[in-house]
N, C-alpha and C positions, 0 to 999 in steps of 0.2 A: 801471116804465114811464117812458117819456120823453115830453115834450111835443114832437112833431115840428116844430111851428112855431118852436120855439126852437133847432132844430138847424141849424147852418150848412150842413151837407150838403144839407138839405132846401131851404133858401132859395136856395142856389146852383143847385140842380137846377131850381127853379122859374124862375129867370132863364133857364136853358138852354131850358126849354119855350117861353118867350116868344120867344126868339131863333130856335128851330126853326120855330115857326109863321110868324114874320116872313120868314125866308129862303125857306121852301117856297112862300110865296104867289107868288113870281116864277118858280117852275119851270114848264116847259111844261105845258099843259092835259092832255096824255096821261099825265102822271105823277100825276094826281089820286089814282088808286086804286093807284098803284105806290109809287115812292120817296117821294113827298110824304106819303102816308098812313103808310107804314112808319116814316119818320123821326119824324113827330109822335107816333105811338103809342109808339115807343121812348123818346122824350124824356119823355112823360107817365109812362111806366112807372118811370122812375128815382125821382122823388119819391113816386110812389104806393106803391112797395114800401117805401120808407123809412117813410112814414107808417103803412102797414099793420103793419110790423114793430114799431113802437112800442107797438102794442096787445097784443103777445104777453106772456105771463107770465114768460118767462125770456130772459136775454141770448142763450142758445143759439138759441132760436127767432128772436129779432130778427136774429141774425147770418145766419140762412138767408135772410131777406128782403133783407138788405144784399147777400148774394151774388147774388140775382136782380137787384137794382138795379145792381150792378157789371156783370153780364152785359149788361144793357140799355145801359149806358154804353159798353161796348166795341162792341156792335152799332151804336149810334148813330155812333160814331167811324168805323166801316167805311162806313156810309151817307153820312157826310160826305165821305169820300174818293171814293165813287162820284159824288156830286153835283159835286165839284170836277173829277173826271176827265171828266165829261160837259159841263163848262163852264157849269154852272148857277149857280155862285158864283165870285166873284173870288178871286184868290190871297190878297189881303189879308183878306177875310172868312173864307176857309178857315183861314188861319194863326191868326186870332183865335179861331175856334171850336175849332180843334184844341187850342190851348193851354187853353181853358176846359174842354173835356171831359177832358183829361189831368189837370187840377187836380182836377176832380170825382172822377175815378177814384182818385187818390191820397188824397183826403179820405175817400172811402168805405172804401178799404182800411185806412187808419189807424184810422178809427173802429171798424171791424170787429175789427181786431187788439186794440184797447183793450178791447172787450167780451169777447173771448175770454180775455184775461189776467186779467180781474176775477173 
């Protein structure tokens, strides 16, 4: 078992959650139950699956939760693109967050690969 609070993938994902909530506050009101809600749920899902996976008795089971976390990260990246295409966020903010989510995706993938090799 791992202490999720000590994992860099978890702490970086938590930063993304904060950023997601921050940017979605400026979305149009009609997106409250649409893109805004979906982006925030996806963002929360990333560290949530990481932390839940740490409670599992084997690395194989933990890797399954990392897979779900990675899926949420890719889903969030798509939603980020939608937000940018709808002009809800600036190009500067988009590029910053796109880089951040890609970094998180790589970190999760690498961590998962390391688990599967051990």
